[in-house]
Structure formats: structure tokens, C-alpha cells
Backbone as a ProteinNet text record, in pm:
[ID]
protein_1_A
[PRIMARY]
XXXXXXXXXXXXXXXXXXXXXXXXXXXXXXXXXXXXXXXXXXXXXXXXXXXXXXXXXXXXXXXXXXXXXXXXXXXXXXXXXXXXXXXXXXXXXXXXXXXXXXXXXXXXXXXXXXXXXXXXXXXXXXXXXXXXXXXXXXXXXXXXXXXXXXXXXXXXXXXXXXXXXXXXXXXXXXXXXXXXXXXXXXXXXXXXXXXXXXXXXXXXXXXXXXXXXXXXXXXXXXXXXXXXXXX
[TERTIARY]
11642.9	11539.5	11589.5	11691.9	11759.1	11898.1	11929	12058.7	12121	12235	12306.6	12435.7	12460.7	12579.5	12650.3	12779.6	12867.3	12806.9	12763.4	12696	12797.3	12779.9	12859	12761.7	12798.6	12710.7	12792.3	12722.8	12790.9	12711.4	12785	12728.9	12797.3	12726.7	12791.6	12906.4	13026.7	13143.7	13216.1	13168.9	13232.5	13185.6	13279.3	13251.2	13255.7	13138.9	13128.8	13129.2	13053.7	13050.3	13125.9	13205.2	13294.7	13269.8	13168.8	13146.8	13094.5	12998.6	12942.1	12852.3	12871.6	12788.7	12757.6	12630	12588.3	12441.5	12393.5	12253.6	12194.9	12063.4	11989.3	11880.3	11879.6	11784.9	11657.9	11549.1	11425.4	11445.4	11389.7	11395.2	11532.6	11621.9	11760.4	11788.7	11868.2	11919.4	12065.6	12096.3	12232.5	12279.9	12391.7	12449.5	12549.6	12532.9	12625.2	12706.4	12832	12916.6	13024	13083.1	13189.9	13195.5	13304.3	13318.6	13234	13214.7	13147.1	13221.4	13145	13205.2	13245.8	13215.3	13256.5	13164.4	13042.6	12950.4	12824.8	12805.8	12689.9	12557.3	12546	12421	12395.9	12501.7	12486.6	12433.8	12476.1	12424.6	12274	12229	12084.6	12009.9	12062.5	11996.7	11994.8	12098.4	12101.6	11990.5	11971.9	11865.4	11729.8	11712.2	11582.9	11565.9	11660.9	11647.2	11672.1	11755.5	11776.6	11910	11994.5	12120.9	12144	12227.3	12263.8	12355.2	12323	12405.4	12404.3	12498.2	12510.2	12532.6	12498.8	12514.7	12382.5	12356.8	12235	12179.1	12050.1	11979.5	11852.2	11847.8	11730	11655.2	11523.7	11435.7	11335.9	11345	11259.6	11267.3	11389.2	11413.1	11385.8	11340.1	11302.9	11405	11453	11547	11475.3	11526.7	11460.4	11545.8	11666.4	11749.3	11681.8	11681	11618.6	11476	11417.5	11281.4	11282.3	11170.3	11152.7	11141.7	11174.2	11172.9	11035.3	10928.5	10794.6	10757.9	10811.5	10785.8	10856.5	10979.4	11054.2	10981.2	10931.7	10859.7	10733.8	10663.2	10540.6	10567	10691.5	10727.1	10755.9	10760.3	10779.8	10912.4	10980.4	11105.3	11079.5	11110.6	11095.6	11230.2	11230.9	11356.8	11338.8	11425.3	11426.7	11555.8	11549.2	11671.1	11728.1	11852.8	11922.1	11864.7	11801.3	11760.6	11621.9	11564.2	11436.4	11331.9	11295.5	11213.1	11065.2	11026	10885.8	10812.6	10680.1	10598.8	10571.9	10643.7	10644.6	10512.7	10427.8	10302.7	10186.6	10211.4	10109.2	10132.1	10027	10040.8	10111.3	10150	10210.7	10118.8	9992.3	9899.2	9880.7	9876.3	9862.6	9985.4	10104.8	10225.6	10216.9	10167.4	10153.4	10050.5	9943.5	9841.1	9899	9987.9	10047.8	10135.9	10189.4	10273.8	10197.5	10067.6	9985.8	9976	9986.3	9975	9828.6	9773.3	9633	9543.4	9447.8	9357	9415.5	9530	9590.8	9539.5	9433.5	9378.8	9478.4	9497.9	9591.1	9733.7	9761.3	9895.3	9926.7	10054.3	10093.7	10111.6	10096.3	10119.3	9995.9	9970.2	9858.8	9909.8	9823.1	9858.7	9888.3	9809.8	9828.1	9964.6	10012.5	10147.5	10251.6	10237.1	10333.2	10332.2	10213.5	10201.9	10245.2	10230.2	10277.7	10430.2	10491.4	10636.8	10698.2	10637.1	10689	10577.8	10554.2	10445.5	10451.9	10571.1	10582.8	10506	10500.5	10424.5	10274.8	10229.4	10087.9	10054.5	10144.4	10123.1	10121.5	10196.6	10214.5	10136.4	10043	9981.3	9906.6	9860.9	9789.1	9877.5	10006.8	10103.9	10166.3	10190	10258.2	10398.7	10435.9	10562.5	10683.4	10667.2	10779.7	10829	10747.1	10789.3	10840	10844	10896.2	11046.8	11097.8	11242.9	11303.4	11435.5	11502.2	11474.4	11475.2	11447	11305.7	11210.6	11070.9	11050.5	11117.5	11107	11165.1	11273.2	11331.2	11233.2	11170.3	11068.6	10957.9	10913.2	10802.3	10841.5	10962	11007.3	11011.6	11064	11067.6	10926.9	10837.1	10700.9	10624.6	10642	10570.6	10611.5	10740.1	10786	10727.1	10721.6	10670.1	10521.9	10446.9	10304	10278.2	10381	10369	10384.3	10404.9	10413.7	10522.9	10646.8	10754.2	10798.7	10855.8	10916.2	11062.7	11122.2	11258.6	11262.5	11330.9	11341.8	11489.9	11526.7	11663.7	11664.7	11744.9	11744.6	11883.8	11892.1	12020.3	12043.3	12139.3	12182.2	12064.2	11987	11869.3	11900.4	12022.9	12054.3	12136.3	12158.9	12241.1	12181.6	12259	12217.5	12114.2	12085.9	11982.3	12042.3	11962.9	12003.6	12013.2	12097.2	12116.9	11987.5	11891.5	11766.5	11687.5	11692	11621.7	11693.5	11826.1	11903.6	11862.6	11845.4	11802.1	11663.2	11573.3	11439.2	11444.7	11530.3	11542.9	11591.7	11687.2	11735.7	11624.9	11540.6	11427.5	11329	11307.2	11217.8	11265	11396	11449.2	11435.3	11452.3	11433.3	11286.3	11196.4	11053.5	11022.8	11086	11066.5	11104.7	11219.9	11266.4	11168.1	11114.2	11020.4	10891.2	10861.5	10741.5	10772.6	10894.7	10930.1	10981.8	11017.3	11069.5	11222.1	11282.8	11428.5	11473.6	11596.2	11649.3	11790.5	11814.1	11949.6	11979.7	12064	12090	12222.6	12216.7	12337.2	12363.8	12476.5	12497.4	12645.7	12676	12814.5	12838.9	12733.2	12749.9	12763.6	12887.4	12913.1	12838.9	12821.2	12760.5	12623.1	12533.4	12397.6	12398.2	12480.3	12482.2	12527.5	12630.5	12684.3	12590.5	12513.8	12426.4	12304.9	12252.9	12124.4	12135	12250	12258	12295.3	12249.3	12286.8	12418.6	12439	12563.4	12608	12737	12793.7	12870.7	12848.3	12925.6	13001.5	13124.3	13202.8	13238.6	13214.5	13247.5	13366.2	13445.3	13556.1	13583.9	13591.6	13619.7	13526.3	13397.7	13298.3	13294.6	13361.5	13363.3	13335.3	13287.8	13273.2	13409.4	13459.7	13592.2	13583.4	13462.1	13444	13299.1	13278.1	13145.4	13159.5	13073.1	13079.6	12985.6	12995.6	12912.6	12969.4	12886	12939.8	13055.8	13046.9	13153.5	13285	13277.2	13400.2	13458.2	13372.8	13423.6	13489.5	13430.9	13493	13632.2	13648.8	13775.8	13873.8	13840.8	13923.4	13970.3	14073.3	14118.2	14169.2	14224.5	14275.9	14163.2	14053.3	13941.1	13882.9	13865.6	13808.6	13899	14028.9	14122.6	14133.1	14139.6	14162.9	14042.5	13921.2	13802.1	13691.9	13702.7	13593.2	13634.7	13742.1	13779.4	13830.5	13795.6	13833.4	13969.1
13031.6	12995.6	13018.8	12941	12965.4	13019.9	13136.4	13198.7	13239.3	13181.2	13207.6	13280.3	13392	13471	13509.9	13481.3	13523.4	13489.7	13366.5	13323.6	13287.3	13348.8	13318	13272.7	13169.2	13118.8	13090.7	13099	13091.2	13004.6	12929.8	12866.7	12933.2	13028	13105.8	13185.7	13166.2	13236.9	13158.8	13037.4	12955.2	12996.5	13031.9	13074.8	12950.3	12904.3	12773.5	12782.8	12876.8	12895	13021.2	13012.3	13122.3	13164.2	13246.9	13303.7	13206.3	13122	13022	13089.7	13053.1	13106.9	12996	12981.3	12890	12912.3	12849.9	12860.9	12722.7	12712.2	12593.8	12643.4	12589.7	12633.3	12547.6	12595.2	12517	12379.4	12276.4	12141.6	12078	12125.7	12080.2	12001.9	11895.7	11825.7	11865.1	11927	11968.8	11889.5	11820.5	11743.9	11831.1	11839.6	11912.8	11808.9	11793.8	11685.6	11738.6	11648.3	11686	11592.2	11597.2	11514.2	11568.7	11487.5	11535.1	11655.2	11756.1	11876.5	11980.1	11955.2	12049.4	12169.7	12160.5	12273.7	12250.4	12128.5	12101.3	12116.3	12051	12059.7	12200.7	12271.1	12410	12497.1	12470.5	12544.3	12525.7	12400.2	12372.5	12445.5	12440	12505.6	12656.9	12711.4	12856.7	12896.9	12819.5	12848.4	12846.3	12751.8	12735.1	12824.5	12913.7	13008	12947.8	12843.5	12770.8	12802.1	12883.3	12924.6	13073	13134.5	13274.1	13284.3	13376.3	13388.4	13530.3	13554.6	13682.3	13653.8	13749.3	13732.6	13752.6	13671.5	13686.9	13550.4	13529.2	13408.9	13454.8	13440.4	13480.9	13357.4	13360.4	13253.9	13317.5	13279.1	13336.1	13489	13539.1	13682.4	13756.9	13686.5	13749.1	13713.7	13814.5	13791	13720.2	13604	13529	13516.9	13569.5	13563.3	13639.9	13579.9	13642.4	13597.3	13525.1	13474.6	13350.1	13325.7	13205.9	13083.7	12966.6	12844.1	12816.7	12838.9	12809.9	12907.3	13031.4	13127.1	13084.1	13034.5	12985.5	12867.3	12776.2	12659.2	12700.4	12801.7	12846.6	12908.4	12950.2	13008.7	12902	12775.1	12667	12594.5	12606.8	12534.6	12420.9	12299.5	12184	12140.9	12085	12045.2	11909.8	11816.4	11683.8	11672.7	11686.6	11682.7	11541.9	11534.8	11406.2	11316.4	11376.6	11298.8	11235.2	11230.4	11161.2	11207.1	11329.6	11398.8	11367.2	11244.6	11203.6	11222.1	11209	11212.2	11067.3	11014.9	10870.4	10812.2	10890.2	10834.5	10846.1	10910.9	10921.1	10813.8	10774.7	10674.3	10733.7	10645.8	10689	10787.4	10752.9	10839.6	10973.1	10971.7	11096.9	11186	11125.6	11203.1	11270.2	11197	11255.1	11367.6	11350.1	11454.7	11583	11571	11690.1	11764.9	11693	11758.4	11827.8	11800.6	11853	12005.1	12068	12213.5	12252.5	12318.9	12358.6	12236.9	12241.9	12130.2	12026.9	12060.3	11970.9	11991.1	12071.3	12095.9	12178.3	12138	12208	12160.5	12071.7	12018.3	11920	11913.1	11817.1	11676.5	11661.5	11533.4	11491.2	11361.5	11305.4	11193.1	11149.4	11033.8	10912.7	10899.2	10784.9	10788	10908.2	10921.5	10867.5	10903.9	10860.3	10708.1	10652	10507.6	10431.4	10491.5	10427	10428.7	10539.4	10547.2	10452.3	10443.9	10358.8	10266.5	10153.7	10062.9	10016.8	10014.6	9974.6	10069.8	10195.6	10291.8	10264.7	10218.6	10183.3	10067.3	9968.9	9854.8	9897.2	10002.8	10044.3	10171.5	10211.8	10344.6	10362.2	10254.1	10265.3	10228.7	10217.4	10183.1	10309.6	10311.3	10425.7	10438.6	10561.2	10585.6	10547.2	10551.9	10522.8	10380.2	10287.6	10147.4	10108.7	10203	10174.4	10153.8	10083.2	10068.2	10202.6	10210.9	10334.9	10371.5	10271.2	10297.7	10346.1	10284.5	10325.7	10467.2	10501	10637.3	10738.7	10699.4	10790.1	10811.9	10705	10718.9	10812.6	10794.7	10874.8	11021.9	11049.7	11188.6	11256.2	11184.8	11237.8	11268.7	11173	11189.3	11297.8	11305.8	11408.8	11548.6	11567.3	11696.5	11725.1	11623.9	11642.7	11677.5	11630.8	11661.4	11812.1	11886.2	12032	12100.5	12021.5	12071.3	12177.3	12148.6	12246.4	12253.1	12366.4	12381.2	12340.4	12344	12295.1	12219.4	12106.3	12027.5	12007.2	12038.6	12019.3	11891.5	11793.8	11662.3	11633.2	11612.7	11593	11443.7	11386.6	11246.5	11148.8	11145.3	11058.7	10909.9	10870.5	10727.9	10678.1	10761.8	10723.8	10602.8	10495.8	10377.7	10290.6	10316.4	10240.9	10123.8	10019.5	9904.3	9944.1	9873.7	9909.9	9919.2	9830.1	9834	9961.2	10005.3	10127.7	10249.6	10244.4	10352.7	10370.3	10258.1	10263.2	10324.7	10291.6	10349.1	10500.1	10544.6	10688.3	10759.7	10699.6	10758.8	10773.3	10670.5	10676.8	10785.2	10796.6	10898.3	11038.1	11062.7	11195.4	11227.9	11128.9	11152.2	11177.5	11115.1	11141.9	11288	11337.2	11478.3	11569.2	11542	11625.1	11620.6	11502.1	11488.8	11565.6	11594.3	11672	11820.3	11861.2	12002.5	12051	11957.9	11996.4	11997	12106.6	12113.6	12043.3	11991.1	11916.6	11965	11997.3	12017.4	11896.3	11808	11679.8	11682.6	11671.1	11660.7	11512.6	11465.2	11320.9	11287.5	11175.7	11128	11016.1	10943.6	10834.1	10891.4	10891.3	10952.4	10880.8	10749.9	10673.8	10727.4	10739.3	10786.5	10934.6	11013.7	11157.5	11186.5	11116.2	11140.7	11086	10983.5	10920.5	11005.6	11080.5	11149	11300.7	11358.3	11504.4	11567.4	11690.7	11769.7	11842.7	11886.8	11954.3	11906.1	11916.5	11876.9	11994.6	12016.2	12113.5	12036.4	12074.9	12011.6	12117.6	12085.2	12177	12124.3	12219.3	12187.2	12304.9	12279.3	12384.2	12503.7	12476.9	12583	12665.9	12617.8	12691.6	12595.6	12651	12571.9	12563.7	12440.3	12422.6	12367.7	12329.5	12279.1	12298.2	12340.8	12343.7	12294.2	12201.6	12151.7	12035.3	11973.1	11857.6	11734	11630.7	11505.6	11452.3	11468	11420.7	11492.7	11624.4	11699.1	11664	11626.7	11584.1	11446.6	11358.6	11227.6	11241.7	11344.9	11366.4	11451.4	11475.7	11561.9	11482.5	11399.1	11315.1	11395.2	11514	11594.1	11634.1	11686.8	11729.4	11611.6	11498.2	11380.7	11335.4	11328.8	11282	11381.4	11510.4	11613.8	11642.1	11635.5	11683.4	11580.2	11461.8	11365.9	11229	11176	11040.4	11035	10924.8	10909.1	10840.5
8587.6	8684.6	8828.2	8870.4	8998.1	8967.9	9022.7	8998.1	9130.3	9160.5	9285	9250.2	9317.1	9288.6	9418.6	9423.1	9533.3	9669.7	9685.7	9808.3	9916.2	10031.4	10150.7	10259.6	10333.8	10439.5	10565.1	10678.5	10807.7	10905.8	10987.3	11106.5	11225.1	11286.1	11391	11331.6	11384.2	11333.1	11223.9	11196	11093.1	10953.9	10868.9	10732.3	10644.2	10596.4	10531.1	10379	10322.4	10177.5	10140.3	10034.5	9997.4	9852.3	9830.9	9698.3	9594.8	9633	9542	9438.4	9310.9	9202.5	9102.9	9068.6	8961.6	8931.5	8822.9	8783	8756.1	8770.6	8726.9	8632.9	8511.2	8409.3	8411.7	8351.5	8348.3	8284	8346.9	8293.2	8292.8	8379	8380.2	8508.7	8496.6	8614	8631.5	8744.6	8775.7	8896.6	8882.2	8992.6	9067.7	9199.2	9285.3	9362.2	9323.2	9372	9466.3	9542.5	9633.6	9751.7	9823.8	9943	10057	10160.3	10280.6	10337.1	10376.6	10432.6	10329.1	10202.2	10097.1	10086.1	10145.4	10142.6	10061.4	10011.7	9924.8	9999.6	10116.1	10192.5	10242.6	10278.4	10323.5	10210.2	10088.4	9972.9	9960.3	9973.8	9966.9	10077.1	10197.8	10311.1	10294.5	10233.2	10208.9	10112.1	10007	9911.1	9979.8	10072.2	10138.9	10261.5	10286.7	10397.6	10534.6	10540.3	10665.9	10732.9	10668.6	10730.4	10703.1	10786	10764.3	10642.4	10552.3	10432.8	10378.6	10288.7	10219.4	10071.9	9988.7	9844.6	9775	9673.1	9595.3	9555.9	9583.8	9539.5	9470.8	9339	9262.2	9213	9228.9	9181.5	9086.3	8958.3	8853.5	8853.2	8872.9	8868.7	8997.5	9101	9228.2	9336.2	9407.9	9516.9	9631.9	9674	9781.1	9906.9	9903	10023.2	10136.4	10254.1	10369.4	10394.2	10300.1	10319.4	10408.4	10474.4	10554.6	10463.4	10519.7	10440.4	10379.4	10456.6	10403.8	10291.7	10298.6	10191.2	10062.8	10077.5	9962.2	9899.4	9983.7	9933.7	9857.3	9907.9	9842.3	9705.5	9682.2	9552.8	9447.1	9490.1	9392.8	9401.5	9516.9	9540.1	9638.3	9598.1	9686.2	9740.6	9861.1	9926.5	9992.6	9955.3	10016.8	10096.9	10230.2	10310.5	10321.1	10363.3	10372.7	10482.1	10583.2	10700.9	10689.4	10566.8	10544.7	10645.9	10636.4	10736.4	10718	10758.5	10745.4	10879	10875.1	10997.3	11037	11136.1	11161.8	11208.9	11277.8	11330.4	11231.4	11116.9	11013.7	10907.9	10838.6	10733.9	10612.6	10522.5	10397.3	10324.9	10312.8	10239.5	10309.9	10442.5	10517.1	10498.2	10493.3	10466.1	10329.7	10231.1	10097.3	10096.7	10173.4	10182	10239.9	10338	10398.7	10300.1	10203.5	10104.3	9994.6	9985.6	9876.9	9882.5	9767.6	9758.8	9744	9846.1	9843.1	9829.9	9740.1	9718.3	9623.6	9563.4	9466.4	9325.2	9308.8	9176	9094.2	8971	8884.8	8897.7	8993.4	9010	8898.7	8861.4	8757	8814.8	8948.5	9015.7	9095.1	9097.2	9173.3	9263	9355	9438.1	9349.8	9243.3	9153.8	9087.2	9052.7	8997	9094.4	9221.5	9322.9	9336.2	9340.8	9359.5	9233.7	9118.3	8996	8988.8	9032.9	9031.9	9133.1	9249.3	9355.9	9405.9	9339	9376.5	9522.1	9579	9719.5	9810.5	9775.6	9856.4	9847.5	9732.6	9720.2	9815.9	9820.6	9909.5	10056.4	10088.6	10228	10260.6	10175.8	10190.5	10322.4	10384.3	10511.7	10631.7	10608.4	10712.2	10768.5	10899.5	10960.3	10901.3	10868.6	10800	10884.4	11016	11103.9	11098.2	11048.2	11041.6	10902.3	10810.4	10676.4	10681.2	10582.7	10569.5	10528.4	10536.2	10496.6	10351.9	10264.1	10123.3	10101.2	10173.1	10160.1	10213	10322.1	10375.2	10276.8	10207.6	10108.7	9993.1	9946.3	9841.6	9887.2	10012.5	10064.6	10074.2	10119.9	10131	9994.2	9895.6	9759.6	9708.8	9728.5	9675.6	9750	9881	9956.8	9910.5	9884.8	9834.8	9697.8	9615.2	9480	9479.5	9579.5	9586.8	9601.9	9644.5	9652	9517.4	9410.6	9273.3	9255.8	9300.5	9281.4	9136.2	9097.4	8965	8967.3	9086.9	9105.5	9237.4	9237.4	9359.1	9391.2	9514.2	9562.8	9645.4	9603.6	9667.1	9721	9852.8	9920.5	9946.8	9876.4	9893.3	9891.1	9783.6	9781.5	9780.9	9741.3	9733	9851.3	9950	10065.9	10137.5	10147.4	10221.7	10152.1	10024.3	9954.5	9877.1	9861.1	9781.7	9634.5	9557.6	9416.4	9335.7	9359.5	9284	9315.4	9441.9	9480.4	9422.9	9419.4	9358.4	9212	9143.4	9003	8991	9085.4	9085.5	9104.3	9195.5	9221.4	9095.9	9025.5	8901.5	8798.7	8787	8694.7	8736.6	8867.7	8923.6	8884.5	8899.2	8868.7	8720.9	8635.4	8492.6	8459.3	8535.6	8518.7	8553.7	8659.6	8696.4	8580.7	8522	8410.7	8294.5	8266.5	8155.2	8180	8309.3	8344	8362.7	8328.6	8334.3	8468.5	8558.7	8689.6	8684.9	8726.8	8737	8864.7	8862.2	8976.8	9008	9135.8	9186.1	9273.7	9224	9287.2	9360.6	9493.1	9575.2	9596	9546.2	9541.6	9548.6	9615.3	9619.8	9519.6	9482.4	9386.9	9246.1	9195.3	9066	8953.8	8966.3	8857	8822.1	8921.7	8894.7	8858.4	8927.4	8900.2	8757.8	8714.1	8579.6	8471.8	8506.4	8407.5	8374.8	8472.5	8450.9	8445.2	8481.5	8489.4	8355	8336.3	8218.9	8241.2	8366.4	8403.1	8540.2	8564.1	8693.4	8753.4	8882.8	8959.4	9066.3	9090.8	9196.1	9299	9427.6	9536.1	9615.6	9664.6	9753.7	9844.1	9973.8	10072.5	10058.7	10029.6	10026.5	9900.6	9794.2	9667.9	9552.2	9440.4	9319.3	9251.6	9232.7	9173.6	9031.4	8988	8851.6	8811	8685.9	8624.4	8482.1	8442.1	8305.5	8284.9	8170.6	8140	8209.4	8227.7	8281.5	8197.6	8065.7	7978	8005.7	8027.4	8054	8190	8286.6	8416.8	8405.6	8326.7	8304.9	8243.7	8160.4	8091.2	8172.4	8299.5	8385.3	8508.6	8492.3	8604.1	8723.7	8698.6	8810.4	8905.1	8849.1	8933.3	9009.9	8943	9010.2	9125	9099.6	9202.8	9318	9284.7	9385.9	9472.3	9411.7	9482.5	9504.7	9440.6	9449.7	9503.7	9454.5	9492.5	9635	9703.2	9844	9851.5
[MASK]
+++++++++++++++++++++++++++++++++++++++++++++++++++++++++++++++++++++++++++++++++++++++++++++++++++++++++++++++++++++++++++++++++++++++++++++++++++++++++++++++++++++++++++++++++++++++++++++++++++++++++++++++++++++++++++++++++++++++

């Protein structure tokens, strides 16, 4: 579905990604792990056309490198950035409406789906998004992206700064996506949730993939965890 080969990315003269290669298959949750500065967020931005890069990024067999971010999104790739990019002066419901793909007809997701997954959003649907708590804004960002009916969603640190109960909700949400046929590339630092819900784990270090395997094989690899993940 998503196939990345020999990806190099740059911020000005800084060479950030060094030959990154991996795939995400249909209906699969892949965890992209690593310390801050390892290149995980840059990888997501490269896929979405937000940084200068070289190499190959294929989506459903089609080369998408060089396309604008909105063109990539229209092809069925959703992106939830780390900075909870909501529209603060619009209500919760209006934010969800902006995420809707076309008229919403034929989409596998509805407003009711969003409110059922996160009942707090239903309670706050007429509230301006800017006054929501951090956890509520994270829920809203996830749901707004999903309203675009992507086939794959890239989520950058969805549990950052969230209370444990909300973290558990996010984990359930991601498993719901998988059950509806949506692939997930999960960028996450919390190993517990990432290892619990992912089918495969990738570990990044210094802009390269240093490990690929199942969560079980990563658990059984103390060297990789100590060298590239543990603080």
C-alpha cells in the first residue's frame, strides 16, 4: 500500500533522513519508534510532501514524491500532526465538517461514529475548539482527519501529554480504525501502547531504520531497546 525506498530528506543543508525504507500493508498498524530527533516526524512530513526529499514514495503503486500535501491527502492519506492543528475559533462540529471529504456520501465514517468513539466531543460539539483541553483537542484532530475517509492515517505522537484514561481511549480508537480497514502508521514514544496494538514495529535512529520486526521480537531484543529507545 505505502512503500518507501531509499528516502533521504533535508532541512536546508541538514541531511536528516538517510536511506529510509519500509512498507505499510492494507489494514496494518505499524509503530514507528525512536527517540526525539531520530527522524520519525520528518519521515511523516516527507510522505505528506512537507519537506524536501529524494528517493521513492509509492502509494498504491503510484509515485507521490513531489506532490503537494493537499494532493497527497486527496489520494487517501491522512495526517495527524503532533501540534494538534485545530481551528480554534470554530466549534467542534465545524472542525469535523471541514475534515469531511466532499459531501461525505460513501464515506465509511460519520459524525455519529466520531461522537460514539469520543462521547466528550458530542458534549462539546457546539463549543469553540480553542477552549478544549489538550486531550479533547487531540481527539478532535484525530476525528477531523478521519472524516476525510483516508485509507492510511499517519499519526504523530497522539498520546503526548494525555492522561492515562485518554491514552487508553486513543488505543481503542486506533484498533477501531484497523477493524474498518484503515492502515495506521503510528509515531509514538510510549512503548506500552505501541507494542500492544501494532502488527509490526520499526525503530529509527540517526535518520535510519535500525530495526524492523514484530513487537514480540523487539521485546526479545534488549540491545535495540537500550541503544535506540530507552532514555
